[in-house]
N, C-alpha and C positions, 0 to 999 in steps of 0.2 A: 886714729883720732875718734874719741868718743863723741857721741852727739852732743853732750852738754858743752864739750870744748868747741864743737862746731858751731853752736849757737852763740856761744860767747864771742868767738872770733867774727861771726857775721854780725852781731850787734854792735861790736866795737867798730868795725869798718863802715857799717851803715851810718853810724853817729858821725864818724869822721867825714865821710863823703856828703852827708846832710848838712853838717856844719860849715863845710867849704862852700857849697852851693849858697847857703844862707848868708855867709860872709860876703860872697861875691855880688849877692843881690843888693846889699846895703850900699854899693857903689853904683851911681847911675850910669857910669861910663860902661859898666859890664852888663847892664840890662839887654842891650841889643844882642850882643854876642850869645848871652844865655838863651834868649828867645829864639833866636836863628838856628842854634845848634840842634841838629837832628842826627841821632846815631843810636845804633844798637850794638853794644859792645859786651862780649863775653871776657871776664876777666878771671884768669886762673892765678890763684895765690898759691906759690910753691911752698909748701910746708915741710916736705921731705924730698929726697932726691927724685923720687918717682910718684910723688902724690901732690895733686893740686885740688885745693879748694875752690870750686867754681861759683862765681857769682856774675851777675850781669848788671849793666847800666843802660837804661833806656831813656833817651832824651828826645822830647818832641814838644814843639809849642810852648817851650819855657818850662816844661814839667819833667822832673828827673826822678827815675825810679830805680832804685838799687835793690835787687832781689837775688835770691839763692838759685843755683843751677844754671846750667847753661841754655841760651836760646837756640832754637833750631834755624831760625832766620836771623842773621847777624852780618853787621859790616866789618867788624874788626875782632880779632882775639888778641889779648894782652896777656903776658905771663910775666909775673914778677914775685919776689918774696914780699910778704906783707911789710917788712920793716923797710924795704927798698921803696915801696910804693909811698909809704909814709913820709920818708925823707924827700922823694920826689914833690909830694904835695905840700910839704913844709917850704919848698924852695931850697932846700939844703943841696940837693942834687939836681943839675940841668938837665935837659933832655939828652943833650949830647953825652953827658957823663952816664946816664942811665942806658943809653944804647952802645956804648963802647966798652965800659968797665964790666968786670965779672963779679957775680955774686958768691956766696959761700958754697953753692952747690956746683960751680964752675961754669955756669951758664951766664949770659949777659943778663945785667940787672933788670932790664926791660926788653922783652921780646914781643914782636908781633906777627901775626899771620893774617892771610887773606880772609875776606869775608865768605859767607856762604855762596855768594854769586861769582866767586872766583876772582874778584877785583881787589886790589890792594888798599884802596880807600886812604891813601896817604894824606889827604885833606884832613880827615878826622884826626889822624894821628898827630899832625901839626897843629891842630885847633885845641887838642887837649890840654897843653899846659895854659892856654889862656883860660881854659874852663875850671881845671882841678887843681892849679897851683895858687896858693894863697898870695895875695898881693903884699908887696913889701910896705911895712909901715914906715911912714915919712915923719 
């Protein structure tokens, strides 16, 4: 993958994550969740069978930062194909669907690993849909 393609992919993903967080902030019911959520997550976007484009999401005190590369100190590692993450964020795929169905490479659509401290941090994984999935329009 060329550097220009990586930059385009990163800017697209950053815009998606930033717009979801902004949309969540518009609903007063979400503000407490957003402000209390604290996590350092490495996100590997599976581009090819053996290639991951690594980004990270850091959330603390209501400030969300989406950056390139892996963090050395992290709470959780997520791995997924970009199109699967976008389907998850849009609400098209549920968490259960993401954890049980397979992607085009033969892996689960959403895989997670322990943090750098060796703990699983399942609480963070369970809170992610409340933070990253767009609310249904009523």
